N, C-alpha and C positions, 0 to 999 in steps of 0.2 A: 740557650737554655740547656741546663744539664739534665740528662735522663738517667734515672736510677732504676734498675730492674731488680725486683725481689725474686730470687729463685724459688720455684715450687718444684721440689725434687720427687714428689710422690709419683709413682708410675700408674698409668691408667690401664686397667685390664680391658680387653684381652691383648692389647698391643705391647704391654710391659715397657712403655716409654713415658717420660713426662709429657705433659700437654704441649709444651713448647715445640716438641719434635713432630707433632701430628699435623696433618695437612688441613689447611683452611683455604678454600677456594684456589687450590692448586699449589699452595706454598706451605712450607713449615710455618707454624704459628709465629715463631720468633722472627722470621723474615717478613711475614705479613705485617707484624707490629713495627718492625724497623722501617719498612718502606712507607708505612702510613705516617710515622712520626718524623721522617727525615727532614721535612721542611720546618719543623718546630725546634729541633734540638741540634746542638753542635758538639756535644760530647756524651759518652755513654759509659756506664759502669754497672757491673753486676755484683750484688751482695746477697747475703743470707738474711740479714736483719737490718732494720733502720738504725739500730744502735751502733752499727759499724761506721755510720757517717759522723764526720766531725762537725764543727760549728761554723763551717764556711758559709758566709752570707751570699749564697749564689742562688739565682732563680732555678728552681728544681721541680721536675716532674717525676713522681715515683709511682710505679705500678707493678703488680705481681705478674709474672710471665705466663700465667695460665688464663689471662683475661682476653676476651674477644670483644672488640668494638670496631665500628666502621668510621669512615672519614667524617660523616655528618656528626656523629656522636662526639668524637674527640675535638672537632672544630668548635662545637658549642661549649664543651667543658673548658678547654683552654682559653677560648675567647672570653667567656664570662668570668673565669677565674682571674685572668689578667686585668680585666676591667675592675673587678672587685678589689684587687691589690692586697688581698689577705689570704692567709693559709686556709685551705679548704679541702674537703674530701667529697668524692662523688656520693650522692644519695638519691633515693627514689621514694616516691609516695607509696604508701602501703597498698593503695588500690590501683596501681599501675597495671593494666590488664596483661601486658606482655611479660612483665616481671613476675607478677603473681601467678599467671596462667601457665608459664613454661619454664622460666629461668630459675625458680626456687627449688625445683625437684632435684634430688640426688646430688646435692652440693651443700657446702658450708661457707663458701666465700662471700655470698651475698646474704647478709644477716641483719636481723632487726636490732636497732638501737633506739629505744623510745618510740616515737611516732613516725619513724621512717626506716628504710633499709639503707645500709652502707656497704661499700666494697673497698678493695685495696687499690685505690687510685687517688693520689694526693697531688696538690699543687702548693708549692711554697715560694712566695716571691723573694724572700730573703733568707733562704736556708731553712732547715727543719726547726719548727717551733712547737711548743707543748700544746698550745691552744689551736684547735682546728675547727672550722665551721662546716656544717653540711652544705653542699651545693646541690640543690635539687635539679635533676635532669628529667624532663618528660620524654619518654621514648616515642611519644606520638604514635601509638599503635593505630593501625588502620584495619578495621574489621573487613575481612574478605570472605565471602561465601565461595567455597572451593567447588563443590559439586553437590548435586542432589542424590541422596541415597534413601533406601527404605528407612522408615522411622525407627525400626527396631535396632538400627545400627547408628543412629544419631539422636538428635533431640526431637521434640514433638513436631517440628516442622519439616524434618527430613533433610536439613541442610547441614553440611559440615562447615563450620565457621572458624576462622583463625584470626587472632589478634596479632597482626604482623607489625613489629616495631619498625618505624622508619628511621629510628636512631637506636640500633640494637646494641645490647650489652649482655655478656655472659661470663660466667666463671666456669671454665672447662675442668670438670672433675670426674666425669663419667663419659663413656663412649657415646651416650645419648646426646651430650652437649656438642660433641664433634659433629653429629648429624645436624643438630639445630644451627650451629655456627655456619655450616655450609649451605643448608637448605632453608629452613624456616626463617632464621635470622640472617641468612645470606642471600642466595639468588631469589628466593621467594619474596624476601623483604625488598630486594632491589626492584622487583616488579611493582610492589606497592609504592615505593619511592617514585618510580616512573609515572604511575597513574596520578600521584599527587602533583607532580610537576606539570602533567598535561592539563590538569584542572586549573592550575594557577597561571599557566603560560599559553595564551591563545596562539602566539607566534610559533611556538614549538609544535602545537597541534597542526597548524596549517603547513608547516615545513614537512612534517611526516606524511601528511595527506598528499602534498605535492610530489614528494619523492616516490610514493607508492603509485601515483598516477603516471609518472614518467616511466617507471619500470614495469607498469602494467601488472602490478602485484597487489595482494592484500597488504594492509599497513604492517601487520606483524611479520610478514616475510620480506619486507623491504630492506635495503642495505643500511638504512638509518638505525635499524634495531639489531642488525647482525654484524658483529665485529669479527672479521676473518683475517688470520695471519698470512704469512708468506708461504708460497709453494704448497698451497692446498689443492686437493683434487676432490671436487664435490659432484657426484653424478647428477645430471639434470632432473632425474626422477626423484631425488631425495627431497624431503620436505623439511625446511629449517624455519622455525618460528622464533622470534625474539621476545624479550631481550636474550640474546645468546652470544657468548664469546668463544671463538674458535682459535686455537693457537696455530703455530707454524707446523708445516709438514704433516697436515692432517688429511686422511683419506676417508671419505664418506661414500659408501657404495650405493647401488641402485635400490630404491624403495625404502631407504632408511628414513626414520622420522626423529628429528631432534627438536625438542621444544623447551625453551627456557633453561638452557644448560650452560655450563662452563666446561670446555674441552681443552685439555692441555696440549702441549707440543708432541708431535710424533705419535699420534693416536690413530688407530685404524678402526673404523666402525663399518662393518661389512653389511652385505645385502640383508634387507628386511629387519634390521635392528630397530628397536624403539626406545628412545630415551626421553624422559620428561622430568623436569625439575631435578636434575642430577649433576654431579661434578665428577669428571673423569680425569684422573691424573695422567701426567705425561708418560708416554711409552706404553700405554695400555692397548689391549687388543680385544675387540668384541667380534667374533665370527658371526655368521648369519643367524638371525632370529634370536639374538640375546635381547633381554629387556631390562631396563632400569627405570624405577619410579622413585623419586625422592631418595636417591641412593648416592653414596660417596664411594668412589674407587680412588685409592691413593695410587702413587706412581707404579708403573710396570705391572699392572694386573691383567689377568685374562679371564673373561667370562665366556664360557663355551655356549654352543647353540642350545636353544630351547630352555635356557635357564632364566628364571625371573627373580630379580632382587627388588624388594619393596621396602623402603625405609630402613635400609641396611648401611653399614659401614664396613668396607673391606680394606685391610691394611696393605702396605707395600709388598711387591714381589709375590703376590698370592695368585693361585690358580683355582677357579671354581669350575668344575667339570660340567658336562652337558646334562640337561634334564633335571637340574636341582630346583627345588621349590622352597623359598623362604617365606613362611606364613607370617602374617602381621596382624591378625585380628583375634581377639578373645571371643569365642563363640558363645559364651555365657553372658557376654555383655559387660563384664566388669573391667575396671581400669587395669591395665597391665602393670605388673610389678617386675622389678629387676634387682639384681644384687648390687649393693653399694655398701662399702665398709663392713663386709662380712655378714650382712643380713638383707632380707628382701624389703624393698621400700617401693612406695607408689611412684609411678612415672608421670602421672597426670595425663596419660595418653590412652585412648581406647584402641589405637592401632600403632604398632611398633614392630619393626623387623628385628634383625639380629646383627651381631658384630663378629667379623672374622679378623683375626690378628694378622701380623706380618709373616711372610714366608710360610704361608699355609698352602696345602695341597688337598683339595676336596675332590673325590671321585664323583661318578655320575649317579643320579637317582636318589639323592638324599632329600629328606623332608625335615626342615628345621623349624621348631616351634618359635613363637614370638619371644623376643628379648633374651634369647640364649647367646652365650659367648663361646667362640672357638678360639682357644689361646694361640698365640704366635708359635710358629715352628711345628704345628700339628699336621699330620697326614691322616686322612680318613678314607677308608675304602667302604663303599656300600656293601653290606653283607646281610644275610638273613637275620643275624643277631643284632646288627646295628644299621638300620636304614632310616629310622626315625630318631632325630636328635631332640630328645625331650628334656635334657639337662645340659648344663655347661660342660664343655669338653676341655680338659687341661692337658698339658704336655705329657704328663704321665699316662694319659689314656691314648696317646697317639698310636696308630697302627704300625708305624714304621719301627717302633721299639720292639715289636714282636718278631721282626725279621733279623736274622743273623747279620750283623754288621750294619744294621739300619741306621744307628746313631751316627756312624761315620759317613754314610751315604747322604744323610740329611741332617747336618749339624744344627745345633741350637744356637741362635744368634740373639734371642731376646728373652733371657731368664727373668722371672718375676722377682719381686722383692722378697 
């Protein structure tokens, strides 16, 4: 089958890169898509518009390169489309909880047409045709109660509940979608998929229980749920709970806690660090007592001691100094808003952290308000004049531009559009 990729060239702030270059579960999105579709396709071509295609009567899959989907989703879409044998386009019900509750905010790629939503993913059995049918995909969301909180921070029952898709689909057009693709629609959804499999497969449940008994561990800490790469050093006092994937050449120090995470190659997680539902890119370094919660670090990042990142995304080659606090909750209880397309729009979230671009250097002792962006190539020093980050920080606001020769010492690699 031929694969046609529609280029989406818009750059996503604060990274100032197209979505295809941003990390999803430890890989650039374009590589993640290629690996996922490798068993279905034999040739690949990138174009700007479907009008560039000729009239070749070739079985064709077309998708926009800023889309995120997982193996379960694409397997169902391609399988049903091939069985149908007709030109079709992905579609969703209007009341799909995962799409309606999270995927529709701050984007335009999933849009309503009549009585359903559609997105830019097509299947043509005999080349491009003018008539296309909607192919409804159920994301099969699983309602997960995450934890109990005071009622003034949640609903009347005090429970934070998420509708996690077991067949996730997103259009990445904002940094919040990078967070969703990695966390809520990524490793968090993987956990929901795993629970679903346990309910359906008694043999799998017995296998996990038997392995845990042999290793004298709890089920979540058994080797069946923790995938570890080569040449890793994990201190005996570290606590690792699955499902967790650990890459090659990873060093995890004493007292560290890693729960439901994806850890890339050549990562060091030092003494007393705590990571939960997070993705850490290759080459990253977390010194003692750094904490990540539902956070994404892209490749070659460093988060220094006593810094806490909650529901944040940090770009490649960035440094976050010691004692920084990224707040994630609106104290007056309103839904958090974020900049998208030049104006403030609702995120649909009552808790959301911040985004730090590529090649950023943040000093110690900063407090960052929810949903703020710090643009790529920025350097910030904590000072009496600027210790609280209450608005977006752009390259022109960078402190290194105030130093003679600063632009030469810290060059700009990621200009915005």
